[in-house]
C-alpha positions in Angstrom: 93.7 13.5 -222.4 94.0 17.3 -222.7 96.8 19.0 -220.7 95.6 21.6 -218.3 97.5 24.9 -218.0 97.8 27.0 -214.8 95.3 29.4 -216.4 92.8 26.5 -216.8 93.3 25.5 -213.2 92.9 29.1 -211.9 89.7 29.4 -213.9 88.3 26.2 -212.4 89.3 27.3 -208.9 87.7 30.8 -209.5 84.5 29.0 -210.6 84.6 26.7 -207.5 85.1 29.7 -205.3 82.1 31.6 -206.8 79.9 28.5 -206.5 81.0 28.1 -202.8 80.3 31.8 -202.2 76.8 31.6 -203.8 76.0 28.6 -201.5 77.4 30.3 -198.3 80.2 27.7 -198.0 83.0 29.7 -196.4 85.4 26.8 -195.9 85.1 25.8 -199.5 85.9 29.4 -200.5 88.9 29.4 -198.3 90.0 26.1 -199.8 89.8 27.4 -203.3 91.7 30.5 -202.4 94.4 28.5 -200.6 94.6 26.2 -203.6 95.2 29.2 -205.9 97.9 30.5 -203.6 99.6 27.1 -203.6 99.4 26.9 -207.3 101.0 30.3 -207.7 103.6 29.4 -205.0 102.6 32.4 -202.9 102.8 30.4 -199.6 106.1 30.0 -197.9 107.0 26.4 -197.5 108.2 25.4 -194.0 111.9 25.1 -193.8 113.3 21.9 -192.5 115.8 22.3 -189.7 119.0 20.4 -189.9 118.2 18.2 -187.0 119.6 14.9 -186.2 116.9 12.2 -185.9 115.9 11.3 -182.3 117.0 7.7 -182.8 120.6 9.0 -183.4 120.8 11.2 -180.3 122.4 10.0 -177.1 120.1 9.4 -174.1 121.0 11.8 -171.3 120.1 10.7 -167.7 120.8 13.2 -164.9 121.0 11.7 -161.5 120.2 14.2 -158.7 121.0 13.1 -155.1 118.6 14.3 -152.4 119.7 16.8 -149.9 120.4 15.1 -146.5 120.1 16.4 -143.0 122.7 15.7 -140.3 121.0 12.4 -139.6 121.3 11.3 -143.2 117.6 11.7 -144.0 116.4 13.3 -147.2 114.9 16.8 -146.7 
């Protein structure tokens, strides 16, 4: 099996984009362009926030008493 270089992959993606363009397939053109950008590491990778998993967080329950009138009824 022959190893593929980045240049080989870029050429294939260029060919795929041209074929998509010739056939009016805009989404395939975008996919080829995005694949090239990923291959060249041009896209920012989302940063993971240092967040504690939900399972490890305490459950907070806030109890709120109703406001009562002079007769003790909720208003």
